[in-house]
Phi, psi and omega in degrees: 000150185278168183230173175294143183227148176277167180291333175278138181289139181243145179297146178297145180212149184291144175271131184258338177198152177229124186226135172274114191263345175192136174204164173118328186293149175263121179236163174245128186222134179286130177255130178286161184290324182260118180224172171270153176236150179202172181215143178218159183261134180228182179295341176268009181101188179304138178228132181262155181205163169240154183225136168221181186220154166250129183276145172222162184281158185202080181054059179080348175251200177224143179232193186210151167260115185275138178240127182249139174250123190251121178194162178297327177228068189293340181295344180290348186263355183298131182074017180236177171252120189259138171261129192201150171283137186243147175223137176259118180253137176245123178250135182238139187250162189294338189268011174097341178296147178216141183224153175254141173219170185235129177257130178246130176241100186306148180232164175309140183288354173292340180279167186241151176298141174265334181219168162253152177231124185224137173257127181249145185284343180211118184293326183291349179278353183287144167247085190291153175238171181300136176098342179290149168241124187240119182246099185286141178284139185295150185298146018266007171293148185239015183268186181206152169259121183248126176252126179214169179299153189299329181266007178266149178245146179283135177240147181239160178289326174260130184288346178268003179286144184237158182279116168044048178239148179269126180306156182299333187283347181246113184291137172292151173301143179289138179295146179296142180270120180279130182267125185294140184284123180303329182289340180282336172069031185085355177282103188296320185292323175297316181300321178297317178299312177300330186290324183263016162109004176284144184240144179282127177262313178200160185241147161231185185300328187233000180207163177233135178257129185236158176215162180204132175271116181229116170060045179075005181243137177270124180247147179234158174208147178249123181248122180273125180290144183290138179278330181231162188294323185275002180257126185289148178290138178253151173218161179224132178272150178217000000 
């Protein structure tokens, strides 16, 4: 799984440990419309996720705290405010580098947030209050992940300090360009299914049969091709 990275490129190194430094709070967080997508394998089979970042300072440059949303259909959360259980993970590499990232696991909307989660660009700019939990990003990153009560606000020593934003003088990295899957033929719903691991078994004039092996079980799905451009594709699991 990806980690927070500094602006300078670092040589690949093996991961030696993953540690949950804090977990359990239910938080409400805005998910951007444009995200990266990914897939990894666990003991339960392929797991899909989306990823976005919050920017922090790093010795005159900029790095990021990556945030991952784990769900069966994580793309449904793009451009929305999600209610989720949050976990702060520290990943350490063999060369001594370490990074923090955040895992989010969406929960039913009937629940209410128990905490706020905020990523700040520079930990030393904070004016902490009682009850805050502050997790500073390991060097060379200078930011922090702050857990506070739902009604508390983050305060800074300098009035101009802003939350996890890149100054205008420093251009943000260009978003990755997603290459359309040629097998989808412009069908966005089919493209999403292929993106999270479904494979095409056969095609007919009006539907596509897909399959996926998950935890030793073969699952199938039928995706119905849209008859009109404005009609969304439908699919039925069985």
